[in-house]
N, C-alpha and C positions, 0 to 999 in steps of 0.2 A: 640969157639963154632961153630958147623957145621950149615949151613943154613938148614931151614926146608925142609923136603922132600915134593916134589910136587906130588900131585896125578894126575891121568889121568883126573879127573873132573876139576882140576885147568887148565890143558891144554885146555880142551873144553871151559871152561869159557873165557879164554883169547882169543882163536880163534874166538869165536862166539859173545862175548859181550865186549871184551876189545880192539877191533880194529875196525877201520872204516868200513872195508868190512865184518865184522863178520856176520851180518844178511844174506848177500848173500851167504856166505860160509855155513851157517846153511840151507838155502834154497836148496843148492846143495845136501847136505847130505840127507835132507828130500826127495828130488826127487829120488836120487839114492837108497834110501831104497825101493822104489816102483819098480824100474826097472833100469837096467844098461842103460847108454846113452853115446853118444859121445859128444864132445864139441859143435858141431853145434846143436844137438838135445837139449842140455841143454840151449843154447843161445835162441833158439826159445821158449822153454817151460817156461823159466824164464824172457823172454823179456829183455835180457841184451846184451851188446856189446860182440862180440866174444873175443876180447882181455881181457876184464874184466873176462869172464868165464875162459879163459885159465890161467890167473893169479891166480884166486882162486883155480883152479884145481891143480896148481903147489904147492900152499901153503898147501892144504890138502894132497897132495902126499908127500911132504917133511915132514909132521907131521904124516905120516903113518896112515891116516884115510881112504884114498882111494888108489886104484892101478888101472893101466890100462892094458888091454890086446889088442893086435893087434898093427898095425903100422900106424904111421902118422895120417892123417885126420880121418880115421875110428876107431881109438882106442876107445874102450869102457871102461868106468869107473865103478868100483865096490867098495863097502864098504869092508874094511879090517876086519879080525876077531877081531882086536883090538877095533874098534868102535862098532862092533856088540856085543862084550862082555860087553860093557859099554853103551848099547843103552838106558837104563833107565836114566842115567845121561844126555844123549843127549836129550831125550824126555822132561825131566824137564826143561832144558835150552830152547829147542825149543818152549815149551808151553809159556814161558815168552816172548820170542822174537816174536812169532806169534801174541800174544795179542797186543804188542806194534805196530807191523806193521799194524794190523787191525785198531787200534786207529788212526794212522797217515793217513790211507787211508779214514777214515770217516770224 
């Protein structure tokens, strides 16, 4: 018997809710939806360590959710058409994550 086919939504669920760094990865996607940023801009905006942001950007790039343009320190990150085509799935997951983050901060 063949294993079940995984949907893109399964990937998003795993990346954003099934791993320890998932909420930060979701926060990065949410920010990049508004405007492209480089690693340092994301670090400041999200109040995270530079290496942490860099790691999450690598995970998101490896899973084809974001891509970069430019070289080195100034590389800007953008959403891929793949995530933009499934933005409703992301929004559903993000709504759930952001509610939990708000509860934790109150």
